[in-house]
LOTOR-690857 format. One line per field, with one value per residue (C-alpha): residue in one letter; z, x, y. Coordinates in Angstrom, 2 decimals. Each point is the difference from the previous one (the first is absolute). Layout:
N
fivo: c(a;...)
zz: c(Z;...)
xx: c(X;...)
yy: c(Y;...)
This chain:
181
fivo: c(m;p;r;e;e;y;i;r;y;r;s;f;d;g;s;e;m;t;a;f;t;a;t;p;e;t;g;y;n;a;a;v;i;v;i;h;e;i;f;g;i;t;e;f;i;r;n;v;a;r;r;l;a;s;q;g;y;l;a;l;a;p;n;l;y;s;r;r;t;d;l;l;t;e;q;n;i;m;t;v;m;r;r;f;w;s;l;p;p;e;r;r;t;d;i;n;a;i;k;e;f;m;n;s;l;t;p;q;e;r;e;i;v;n;e;l;v;i;n;r;e;s;t;e;e;r;m;i;n;d;i;v;s;t;y;n;y;i;k;d;t;y;k;p;r;n;r;n;n;w;v;l;h;g;r;w;i;s;l;r;g;n;d;q;g;a;d;r;r;r;g;d;i;l;r;k;k;p;k;a;t)
zz: c(-9.59;2.29;-0.36;3.15;1.20;3.09;0.25;2.22;1.32;2.91;3.20;2.34;1.62;-3.23;0.50;-3.07;-0.12;-2.22;-1.10;-2.10;-2.63;-2.21;-2.77;-2.13;-3.75;-0.68;2.15;3.35;1.60;3.61;2.08;2.88;2.60;1.17;3.57;0.93;3.17;2.50;-2.42;-2.65;-3.76;-0.36;-2.88;1.60;-0.13;-3.60;-0.91;1.62;-2.13;-3.13;0.68;0.51;-3.24;-1.83;1.23;-1.48;2.95;0.14;2.99;1.92;3.02;1.80;1.93;3.39;1.02;-2.80;2.49;1.44;-2.84;1.32;3.33;-0.49;-2.40;-0.07;1.15;2.84;1.35;-0.28;1.92;2.92;-0.01;0.02;3.00;1.84;-0.78;1.21;3.51;1.84;-0.02;3.75;-0.29;-2.80;2.54;2.74;0.28;1.03;-2.92;-2.36;1.43;-0.50;-3.52;-0.84;1.46;-2.17;-3.21;-2.22;-0.29;-3.42;1.42;2.89;-2.56;-1.69;3.32;0.85;-3.38;-0.23;3.64;2.52;-2.18;-1.78;0.50;-1.72;-2.70;-0.75;-0.04;-2.57;-2.02;-0.03;-1.26;-2.66;-1.09;-0.30;-2.08;-2.16;-0.54;-1.05;-2.26;-1.77;-0.33;-1.43;-2.14;-1.29;0.09;0.36;-1.63;2.98;2.83;2.52;0.19;1.67;1.32;2.57;0.39;3.12;3.40;2.53;-1.39;2.29;-2.01;1.34;-0.39;-1.41;0.29;-1.43;-1.83;1.32;0.96;2.34;0.28;-1.69;-3.71;-2.11;1.30;-2.36;-0.13;-3.21;-2.98;-3.36;-2.34;-3.33;-2.95)
xx: c(198.25;-3.07;-2.63;-0.20;-2.70;-1.71;-3.67;-2.91;-2.84;-2.45;0.65;-2.46;-1.13;-0.26;3.38;2.15;3.07;3.02;2.33;3.09;-0.44;2.47;-1.43;2.05;0.06;-0.90;-3.15;-0.37;-1.67;0.29;0.21;2.22;-1.02;3.20;-0.40;2.17;1.97;-0.48;1.38;-2.70;0.47;3.73;2.36;0.77;-3.69;-0.31;3.07;-1.53;-3.13;2.15;1.96;-3.20;-1.48;3.19;-0.67;-3.50;-2.15;-2.40;1.46;-2.06;1.33;-2.87;0.86;-1.40;0.48;-2.27;-2.30;2.87;2.46;0.55;1.27;1.28;2.85;3.27;1.88;-2.42;-0.02;3.79;0.46;-2.13;1.63;3.51;-0.89;-1.47;2.96;2.37;-1.28;2.31;-1.52;-0.62;-2.06;-2.28;-2.12;0.20;-3.43;1.55;2.43;-2.88;-2.01;3.02;0.40;-3.69;0.13;3.03;-1.87;-1.84;-3.77;0.55;2.60;-2.33;-2.71;2.42;0.82;-3.71;-0.86;2.89;0.75;-2.64;-3.02;1.87;-2.70;-2.75;2.44;1.00;-3.63;-0.80;3.07;-1.09;-3.44;1.74;2.02;-3.21;-1.50;3.13;-0.36;-3.62;0.93;2.65;-2.33;-2.84;2.04;3.02;-1.60;3.15;-0.55;1.36;-2.19;0.71;3.71;1.15;3.32;0.32;3.32;0.56;1.59;-2.80;-3.16;-2.04;-1.65;-3.36;-1.66;2.08;3.62;1.30;3.23;0.37;3.44;-0.27;3.71;1.58;-0.61;-2.70;-3.24;-1.15;-3.39;0.08;2.25;-1.71;0.10;1.69;-2.38)
yy: c(60.52;-0.06;2.73;2.18;2.31;1.37;-0.86;1.03;-2.14;-0.08;-1.89;-1.71;3.27;2.01;1.70;0.45;-2.23;0.47;-2.76;-0.48;-2.71;-1.78;-2.16;-2.41;0.59;-3.61;-0.24;-1.72;-2.97;1.05;3.15;1.06;2.56;1.70;1.26;2.95;0.43;2.81;2.61;-0.51;-0.31;0.49;-0.65;-3.37;-1.00;1.21;-2.07;-3.09;0.51;0.49;-3.20;-1.98;1.40;-0.96;-3.56;0.02;1.12;2.91;1.90;2.53;1.92;1.77;3.13;-0.95;3.64;1.30;1.74;2.08;0.61;3.52;-1.33;-3.55;0.60;-1.88;3.11;0.86;-3.54;-0.27;3.25;-1.22;-3.46;1.49;2.12;-2.99;-2.28;2.71;-0.71;-2.42;-3.53;0.00;3.23;-1.27;-1.88;2.64;1.68;3.34;-0.06;-0.79;2.93;2.27;-1.30;0.57;3.53;0.79;-0.87;2.44;-0.50;-1.64;-2.39;-0.90;-0.84;-2.41;-1.70;-0.22;-1.55;-2.48;-0.83;0.98;-0.88;-2.78;-2.64;2.01;1.15;-3.60;-1.13;2.69;-1.00;-3.65;1.08;2.12;-3.05;-2.03;2.83;-0.03;-3.73;0.47;2.92;-2.08;-2.98;2.10;2.42;-1.93;-3.45;-2.10;-3.38;-1.86;1.37;-2.74;0.67;3.19;1.21;2.76;1.72;2.02;0.25;0.49;-1.50;-2.22;-2.74;-1.13;-3.33;-2.83;1.10;-3.24;0.68;3.55;1.24;2.97;0.65;3.00;-0.35;-1.58;-1.39;-2.67;-1.69;-2.00;0.45;0.43;-2.95;0.50;0.00)
């Protein structure tokens, strides 16, 4: 049974990050950074980390919403998304329908839309920097023996640099698989 815990560490800008970790009982050679979907650290994401730990990986799922845990909760995001998806498909691109939709939201719901949709580019840039900080944190703190082989699991991550071997479709994004020791 993997050991589970929530941890805290500092990100690139000094902000505190939280993450769910699952560590195998038998030790590990490689680490996996589990990237959550739009809803944050859900039971699904925790189960992915648990499964990876049961296969011998150190699995760490950073909460990329750590700066706004009061606002960016699974329930809050789901509420806004349900309301948006209740619009007929042809109205989702209609500027007047979008204005109506935004005016119908509470101030808290508008903040969620601003963070995840309107300001998406800057939010994703910050998230990428948080992922890099997570990588460095794992490397410096957990010191996996096999540092050259990393696996990222997620649905939206944009890999930069050499994307050789990356699969951006729904599911896993793999760089290199760890070698058995």
